[in-house]
C-alpha positions, 0 to 999 in steps of 0.5 A: 444299841443305845449310847449308854450300852455303847459307852460300856461296851467301848469301856470294857475293851478299854479296859484290858487294852489299858492294863496292857499299856501299863504292863508294856510301860512297867512289867515289859521293860523288868522282864527285859532288863532281866533277860539281859546279858553282859556275856554270852558264850556259844561252845560246848560247854562241859558243865560237870552238873550231872543233870546237864553234864554239856551244853550249848551256851553259858550266859553270864550277868554281873558275877553269876551265871544266868542261863545254861542250855540252848543256843537260841534260848541264850540268845534271847538274853541278848541285847545292844550291850551284850558281849557275843563269844561264839568257839564252835571249835572250843570248849567252855568249863568252869574255872580251874581249882588248884588244891595245892599251890605256892602263889604268892611265893612262886610270884616271889621267886621270879626275881631270883636266880631261876635254874628250873628246866636246865638240864646240864651242871654246865648250863646251870653255872652259866646261868649262875654266871649270868645272873651273878653279872646281872646283880652285883649289889646284891648281898646273897644269891638266891634261887631255885629249880635245879633238878636232883637228877643232874647230879650223881644221887641228887647231891652237887658239890659246894666246890663248884658253888665256891668256884663260881661266887667265892666272896658272895654265900649262895642258896639254891633251893631244888626244884621240889624245895626239899633240899638247898645246895649252898656254898662255903660261903653260906656254910661259915655265915650259918655256922655249919661244919664237921662238928653241927650236928643234924637238926631234928627232921633234917640231914646235912650232908657230908663228905664220907672221909672227912665229915664235913659238909658236902653243900647239900642240906636236906628238909628242916637243915636248910633252916640253919641258913634261911634265917641269915638270908635277906629279907624280901619287902613288902612291894616284892611280896605285892608284886611277886602275888599279883604277876603270880595271880596274872600268871594262873589267870592265864592257866585258867585257874581262877581258885587257889588253895595256897599250901603255905605263905609264910617263909616271904616277910619283910620287915618295916622298923615303923610296920613291922612284919608283913608275909604272904599271908598279909599280901592275899588278907589285902588283896581279897578285902580290897577285891584287887585279885582276880582269885579265890583264895584259901590260904595256909598258916604252917603248925611244926612238930616242937611248936605246935601249940604255939602254933595254934594260938597263932593261926588263931589270931590270924584268921580271917575270911571274906568274899573271895579269901580265907585263912582257916587252914592248916598246913603239916609236913609229916614226911620229906621226898623220895628222891631225897630220901626224906619220904618216910618209909614203912620199909627201909630204902633198897640197901639201907637201913634208912627209913627216912625221915617222920617229921612227927612222933605219931602220938604228937601229930594224933594230938595236935591234930585232933587239936586243930580239928576241934578248933575248927580248922581244915588240915592239909598234909603233905604225906609221901611215903607209905609211912608217912601217909599211913600216919597221917590217916592214924591221925585223922582217925584218932581226930574222928574218933576224938571230936565227932563228925564233921564237915571238915573237909580234911586234906592230904597232897601229894600222897606218892606211895600209899600201901595198899591196905590204906587205899580204901582209908580215903573213902572211909574218913573223908579225907581229900586225896590231892595229888600233883598227878604231872609227877606220875610218869616215868621221869628221871626222879622216878626212875633214877631216884625212886624205883631203884630205891623202893624195889618192883613191889613198892614200886608200883605204889607210885601215884595209885590215883586210879585205884584211891579213885576206884575206891570212892575216894575224892580228888583233887589236883594240884600243881605244887607250882614252882615246884612243877607247871602251874598249868593244869592241863599239863597235869591233866593229860600225865593223869589220862597217860602216865606218859610224859608230855606229847608222849603217845607211845612208849613206857608209862607208868603203871598205866592201870592207875591212869584215869579218865579225861573226865575225873581229871577234869572234875577233880581240878572243878567241882573236887576242886571247889568242894576242898574250898567249902565252894562247891555251891558257889563255883566248880560247875558251870549252872545258873545261880553260881558264879561266873568263873568260867574259861574257854578253851581253843579246842574241845579236849574230847575231841583231841586225843590224850597226848594233845591235851597239853597243847590246848590253851586258854583263850579267855579266863572269866573271873567273878563275870568279868574277862581278867584274861584274852581279848 
């Protein structure tokens, strides 16, 4: 071989070596960077992805999920900076989504007198006395959370509050938020007496002989006193939201639909008014909130046209939040006798309160629908539910099909003829499943006033699901527990928490664990128009992920509520847990 030939051969060898060297210097670091991860979760992962229901690992980089699959493959993304979390005894899920909650209101109310989970009048009276002693400078004694079944027919007396607080007005909202218990001082300040007529869509409970107010105000009758309550400050609202978000993160909640952000406002003579919606707008624009938020604003039967104009002006949308939802109350609640029924309550001629004339509701829903709003309607009685479905059907005929994703919340008493209409009209049923068991609200204040036939229609979650309707999960906090696992357990068992045996509330309406997990994840994401971003564990979706301390599929159903969230990851960052 000549020297010339040798040089040519060496050059041929060097060329690919040089190319490989350049590749190693330039391409491989890029490839290595792409394969790096911030967090790797090694645990059984229930993904909500039909193509891969289970996985061994989830890999997170930045604010997104970059890999879901086998442990071996996941570990190829590990580097010196990667946080590796292994829980073979636990479970990974998409972040929970609460499709009906009062988050900012619940946070604000933490500074009031809390009467939740008390079981006797004595406990309530002592809690009130303790609160009054601890807040000597408060103008009003304000609080809530008392359970109606504690008192006969859900009717406590003003005189009992007068004895505890004769000089300061008292305003206590019931746990279901549809009744207020007030003392004589509050009634006098509001000018409520025997001659005061019941307001539209409200009821003043009265002494049967004197007709004097007894101290109980139902539904819109509460509004006779509410204008006299002191306003919350901006600092209280902001602090309340911060507290509530931290609580929600603790239970694995990373996205919500807040079903009403008004009524909690402050007024500053310089800066003007500030309410719950303002707090959401600021927090989401500034990205100072570990929560994805869909906020709503109320529309009322007597002012809905003006409400439409107002709500249009308050619309906003950004990366973490939006306000494009209208909240409407079709009726009240069964335990208060204010839910609207097709047939009267047993032993009466009373059908409850239908807040909207059916024709007015149709017109309003059609106009909000036309304006591009998602509509979220509280409907509990079978008449309230039917009139709501009729309104959605009217809007569809007027405006045509579209990706509206309207919702109905609570949906307690559905006439069997109306069950298929949820599928037919594409209405999301947001059930508060924690209420679907035989507690005193059901046994003492509901079944007894409905009779045996209608009673079987209570919370027909499985019927709606089997008919093809979409099921979403919501808490209605602070009305009930914020923890989604509580509601999931009751939906599966139809019994009280921790009850293995015993009476169940129409067990044929129980649903599978898979159904409720989907309701609190992917279906919740759909209700927020975010199913392409969150709600399942898939590469390319945002990293809203939770880790539980146990696998829900490996424990008895009555132990689900004992499971705990170990870590909550929002947008790729750990916001709860270590």
